[in-house]
C-alpha positions in Angstrom: 0.1 -0.9 -8.3 1.6 -1.7 -11.6 -0.3 1.5 -13.2 1.5 3.8 -10.6 4.7 1.8 -10.7 5.1 2.8 -14.4 3.5 6.4 -13.9 6.6 8.3 -14.6 5.6 11.1 -12.1 6.3 9.1 -9.3 9.8 8.8 -10.4 11.2 11.3 -8.3 9.8 9.7 -5.2 13.0 7.2 -5.9 15.4 7.5 -3.0 13.4 10.3 -0.8 12.9 9.9 2.3 9.1 10.5 3.3 7.5 10.9 6.8 4.7 9.1 7.3 3.4 9.9 10.4 0.3 7.0 11.4 2.2 4.8 9.2 1.8 1.4 11.4 -2.2 1.5 10.5 -4.7 0.5 7.6 -4.1 3.2 5.2 -0.5 4.2 6.5 0.8 0.7 6.2 -0.4 0.7 2.4 1.4 4.1 1.6 4.1 3.1 2.9 4.2 -0.2 1.3 3.6 1.5 -2.1 6.4 4.0 -1.4 9.1 1.3 -1.0 8.0 -0.3 -4.2 8.8 2.8 -6.0 12.1 2.9 -4.6 11.5 5.6 -1.6 12.8 5.8 1.7 9.4 5.7 3.9 10.0 6.3 7.7 7.2 5.7 10.0 6.0 7.4 12.9 3.2 5.8 14.9 2.4 4.6 18.6 1.4 1.4 17.4 -1.4 1.2 19.7 -4.4 1.8 17.5 -4.7 -1.9 17.0 -4.3 -5.6 18.9 -0.6 -7.0 18.4 -2.0 -9.6 16.6 -3.9 -7.2 13.9 -0.5 -4.8 13.9 1.4 -8.0 12.5 -0.7 -8.1 9.3 -0.5 -4.7 8.2 3.4 -5.1 7.3 5.8 -2.7 7.4 8.9 -4.3 5.6 11.3 -1.7 4.1 10.3 1.0 6.6 12.3 2.3 8.9 9.8 2.6 12.0 10.0 5.2 15.3 7.9 4.4 18.0 6.5 7.8 19.0 3.7 10.1 19.5 3.4 13.2 17.0 2.9 15.4 20.0 6.4 14.8 20.7 8.1 17.7 19.1 11.9 16.6 19.9 10.9 13.3 17.9 9.1 15.3 14.6 11.6 17.7 14.7 14.1 15.2 14.3 12.3 12.8 11.6 10.8 15.7 9.5 14.8 17.5 9.3 15.6 14.5 7.0 12.6 14.7 4.9 11.9 15.5 1.6 7.9 14.7 1.8 5.5 14.4 4.9 2.2 12.6 4.7 0.4 13.7 7.9 -1.9 10.5 8.4 -1.9 9.9 12.0 -5.2 10.6 13.9 -7.5 9.5 16.5 -10.0 8.4 13.5 -13.0 6.4 15.2 -16.0 9.1 15.3 -17.8 7.1 18.0 -14.7 7.4 20.3 -13.8 10.8 19.4 -17.7 12.0 20.5 -16.5 9.5 23.6 -13.5 11.1 24.3 -13.1 14.7 22.8 -9.9 15.6 25.0 -8.1 12.2 23.2 -9.6 13.5 19.8 -8.5 17.0 21.1 -4.7 15.4 21.9 -4.3 13.6 18.6 -6.1 15.4 16.0 -5.4 18.9 16.9 -2.7 19.5 19.5 -0.4 16.3 17.4 -1.8 18.0 14.3 0.0 21.4 15.2 3.2 19.9 16.0 4.1 18.5 13.1 2.9 21.5 11.1 5.0 24.1 13.0 8.2 21.3 12.3 7.2 20.9 9.2 7.1 24.9 8.5 10.3 25.5 10.5 12.2 23.0 8.2 13.9 23.9 4.7 14.0 20.5 3.3 10.4 19.3 3.3 9.0 19.6 -0.8 5.1 19.1 -0.1 2.9 17.8 3.2 0.0 15.5 2.4 -2.9 16.5 5.3 -5.1 13.6 5.1 -8.9 15.1 6.0 -12.2 13.3 5.7 -15.1 13.6 4.0 -17.1 14.1 7.6 -16.0 18.0 7.4 -19.3 18.3 5.1 -21.7 16.4 7.6 -24.9 16.0 6.3 -25.0 18.8 3.5 -27.9 20.0 1.9 -31.6 18.1 2.3 -31.0 15.0 1.2 -35.0 14.2 0.2 -34.1 14.5 -3.3 -31.8 11.5 -2.9 -27.7 11.0 -2.3 -25.5 14.1 -1.8 -23.1 14.6 -4.3 -19.9 16.5 -1.8 -18.0 19.0 -3.7 -14.7 20.8 -2.3 -16.0 24.2 -2.6 -19.5 23.3 -0.8 -19.8 25.0 2.6 -18.3 22.6 5.7 -20.7 21.5 8.0 -19.2 19.1 11.0 -21.7 17.5 13.0 -18.9 15.2 15.0 -16.0 15.8 17.0 -14.0 14.0 14.6 -15.0 15.8 11.8 -14.7 19.3 13.9 -10.8 18.1 14.5 -10.6 17.8 11.0 -11.8 20.9 9.7 -9.3 22.3 12.1 -6.4 20.9 10.7 -6.9 21.6 7.3 -7.3 25.1 8.4 -4.2 25.3 10.1 -2.4 23.5 7.2 -3.2 26.2 5.2 -2.7 28.8 8.1 0.9 27.6 8.8 2.2 26.5 5.5 1.0 29.2 2.5 3.7 31.2 2.0 6.8 28.6 3.9 9.3 26.8 1.6 6.8 23.9 2.0 3.7 23.0 -0.2 0.8 21.3 0.9 -2.2 19.4 -0.4 -4.9 18.2 2.0 -6.7 15.5 1.2 -10.7 14.4 2.1 -10.7 10.6 2.0 -14.8 8.9 1.6 -14.9 5.7 3.3 -12.1 3.9 2.9 -12.4 -0.1 3.4 -10.5 -3.0 2.6 -8.2 -6.3 4.2 -6.7 -6.0 6.9 -8.8 -4.0 8.5 -10.6 -4.9 11.7 -13.3 -3.0 13.7 -12.6 -1.8 17.1 -15.6 -1.5 20.2 -18.2 0.6 20.3 -17.5 1.5 16.8 -19.9 2.4 13.8 -17.3 3.0 11.5 -15.6 0.6 9.2 -18.8 -0.9 8.5 -17.4 -3.5 5.6 -14.9 -4.9 8.6 -17.7 -4.9 11.2 -20.5 -6.2 9.4 -18.6 -9.2 7.5 -17.2 -10.2 10.9 -20.3 -10.7 12.7 -21.7 -12.3 9.6 -19.0 -14.6 9.9 -19.7 -15.5 13.7 -23.1 -15.8 13.1 -24.1 -12.7 14.7 -27.1 -10.3 13.6 -25.4 -7.7 10.7 -26.4 -4.4 12.5 -27.8 -1.7 10.5 -27.8 1.5 12.5 -30.7 3.7 11.3 -31.9 1.0 8.8 -29.0 0.9 6.7 -29.5 4.0 4.7 -26.8 6.2 4.7 -24.8 6.4 1.9 -21.2 6.3 1.2 -18.4 6.3 -1.1 -16.8 3.6 -0.5 -12.8 3.7 -1.4 -10.9 0.4 -1.6 -7.6 1.2 0.7 -5.0 0.2 -2.2 -7.1 3.0 -4.4 -6.6 5.6 -1.5 -2.7 4.9 -1.3 -2.6 5.3 -4.8 -3.9 8.9 -4.4 -2.0 9.6 -1.4 1.2 8.9 -3.3 -0.1 11.0 -6.3 -0.8 14.0 -4.2 3.2 14.2 -2.8 4.5 14.9 -6.6 1.4 16.3 -9.0 1.9 19.6 -9.5 -1.6 21.0 -9.8 -2.1 19.9 -6.2 -0.7 22.2 -4.6 -2.5 24.2 -2.1 -5.5 22.4 -3.4 -8.0 20.5 -1.4 -9.1 17.3 -3.3 -11.7 14.8 -2.4 -10.5 11.2 -2.7 -13.7 9.3 -3.5 -14.9 7.2 -6.4 -18.3 9.5 -7.1 -20.7 6.5 -6.7 -23.3 6.4 -3.6 -23.9 3.0 -1.7 -25.9 2.6 1.1 -24.8 0.7 3.9 -27.4 -1.6 3.5 -26.5 -2.8 0.1 -22.6 -3.5 1.6 -24.8 -5.9 3.9 -26.7 -7.8 1.5 -23.7 -7.7 -0.4 -21.7 -9.4 2.4 -24.8 -11.9 3.2 -24.8 -13.6 -0.2 -21.4 -15.0 1.5 -23.2 -16.3 4.6 -26.7 -17.7 3.6 -27.5 -17.8 7.7 -26.5 -14.2 7.9 -29.6 -11.9 10.1 -30.1 -7.9 9.3 -31.3 -6.0 12.0 -32.3 -2.4 12.6 -30.8 -0.7 15.4 -30.6 3.5 15.9 -28.7 5.8 14.1 -25.6 7.0 16.7 -24.7 10.3 17.2 -22.4 11.8 14.4 -23.0 9.5 12.0 -23.8 11.7 8.9 -26.7 10.1 6.2 -23.4 10.7 3.8 -23.0 11.4 0.1 -20.4 10.8 -2.7 -17.4 12.5 -3.8 -17.4 15.0 -6.9 -14.4 13.4 -8.5 -13.5 16.3 -11.3 -10.3 17.3 -8.9 -9.2 14.1 -8.2 -9.4 13.6 -12.0 -7.8 16.5 -13.3 -5.4 17.5 -10.3 -4.2 14.3 -9.6 -4.6 12.0 -12.5 -6.3 9.3 -10.1 -9.2 7.2 -10.8 -10.2 4.2 -8.5 -9.6 0.9 -9.7 -11.1 -1.1 -7.8 -15.1 -1.4 -7.4 -17.6 -1.6 -4.2 -18.3 -5.3 -5.3 -15.2 -6.4 -6.0 -13.7 -5.1 -3.0 -16.4 -6.1 -0.5 -15.7 -10.0 -1.9 -12.1 -9.5 -1.7 -12.5 -8.6 2.1 -15.0 -11.6 2.8 -12.3 -13.9 1.0 -9.5 -12.6 3.1 -11.6 -12.9 6.4 -12.5 -16.6 5.3 -9.1 -17.2 5.3 -7.7 -15.6 8.2 -10.8 -15.9 10.6 -8.1 -15.4 13.5 -8.1 -11.5 13.3 -11.5 -11.3 14.6 -11.1 -9.5 17.9 -11.6 -11.4 21.4 -14.2 -8.4 22.3 -16.2 -9.7 19.0 -15.7 -13.4 19.9 -17.2 -13.0 23.5 -20.1 -11.4 22.0 -20.8 -13.9 20.3 -20.4 -16.9 22.6 -22.5 -14.8 24.4 -25.2 -14.8 22.5 -24.8 -18.7 21.6 
């Protein structure tokens, strides 16, 4: 974080009011923490229902104004946008498996909620730039992967294979339609696989693999490798994600652009599991079926993030995974009850 605090481009954020929708989650709270350190005035709009209460307490939103509300509430969004210099729209129903099970919930949050935010930003006069948080899932499986992991570049065709990815791609298009030519600039960021403490998995989800695999190993449960764990992911630590997002608020060259936020390195799910298992000698890896909507994955083309944001990731995946395991071992109370119940039933 020290290098960001000394980045002169971020000086303009001192005293700026920044609305962060979804600011109570893993990524949002890390963004808020960084904004606070930069002297900005962050405002969080969040329903605070994505994680159970004991988990929410470890995210930390000190220094921010927190408004309990929904991005679909036009009056609430309007009142917060009216005084904002910048907006980061991170609120979303962000679980691929849950979106598949409940497409109506994905539509409500990711489509209707995004539309409300964009309408209010387009109508406001104060917002200098909106940063829309999208996902690498919009690429789907990409081209044939017979030759190895695929590099995903921002200019290639998008091929979403899940409800979640579809909703995010719609949001990207709507950002351009509503904000192009308005008084507010925009930047679209496509996050690759975000991980890092204090991430906690949700029941029935195949996302958040580092958290899920580490907690299962900690409890002595088999570490499940969906599809054998041969899918690849570009793993980006949440601290690096927060830095890229804040830079996207102010980087002049990023206006009107779509930018990958990834490391440019492909790591298989199996490699992640094996790294975690090294901390737990009794860990057991088992192969399970690959869920619907779970892409084979790829890695980010990073030219735009370097050239347009001046951003490079700082935390290598092995270091980040080791950090997460160390944090979990120091804070085992964060393991959710549903996972503990599974471990008790298996004992």
